[in-house]
DRENBAMAR-345687 format. One line per field, with one value per residue (C-alpha): residue in three letters; chain; x, y, z. Coordinates in nm, 2 decimals, decimal comma. Each point is the difference from the previous one (the first is absolute). Layout:
code [ALA  ...]
unit [A  ...]
east [X  ...]
north [Y  ...]
up [Z  ...]
// end
This chain:
code [MET  ARG  PRO  ILE  ASP  ILE  HIS  GLU  CYS  HIS  ARG  LEU  LEU  LEU  ASP  MET  ALA  ALA  ILE  LEU  ASP  ARG  VAL  CYS  ARG  GLU  ASN  ALA  ILE  PRO  TYR  TYR  MET  LEU  GLY  GLY  THR  MET  LEU  GLY  ALA  VAL  ARG  HIS  GLY]
unit [A  A  A  A  A  A  A  A  A  A  A  A  A  A  A  A  A  A  A  A  A  A  A  A  A  A  A  A  A  A  A  A  A  A  A  A  A  A  A  A  A  A  A  A  A]
east [17,13  0,23  0,37  0,24  0,37  0,28  0,00  -0,36  0,06  0,28  -0,23  -0,27  0,24  0,13  -0,35  -0,09  0,33  -0,09  -0,35  0,16  0,25  -0,27  -0,22  0,29  0,12  -0,35  -0,04  0,36  0,06  0,37  0,07  0,30  0,05  0,25  0,09  -0,02  -0,37  -0,03  0,37  0,05  -0,32  0,12  0,36  -0,09  -0,32]
north [7,90  -0,06  -0,07  0,28  -0,02  0,18  0,29  0,08  -0,04  0,26  0,24  -0,04  0,06  0,31  0,13  -0,05  0,18  0,29  0,03  -0,02  0,27  0,23  -0,04  0,05  0,31  0,15  -0,05  0,09  -0,35  -0,10  -0,36  -0,22  -0,35  -0,25  -0,36  -0,01  0,07  0,17  0,06  -0,32  0,05  0,35  -0,11  -0,31  0,13]
up [4,88  -0,29  0,03  -0,09  -0,10  0,17  -0,24  0,06  0,37  -0,02  -0,19  0,25  0,29  -0,17  -0,06  0,37  0,10  -0,22  0,16  0,35  -0,10  -0,13  0,31  0,24  -0,19  -0,02  0,38  0,10  0,14  0,00  -0,09  -0,09  -0,14  0,13  -0,02  -0,38  -0,01  -0,34  -0,06  -0,20  -0,20  -0,10  -0,06  -0,20  -0,17]
// end
């Protein structure tokens, strides 16, 4: 596995969040995030 920088890490986390969002919406599964999970990645890009 190769090392990644923080910007690539943020991008990967956002990609995973988008997949999670899509799957949950398609299956009517409510979800929420807390404790700064993705909030910082979205806020700080």
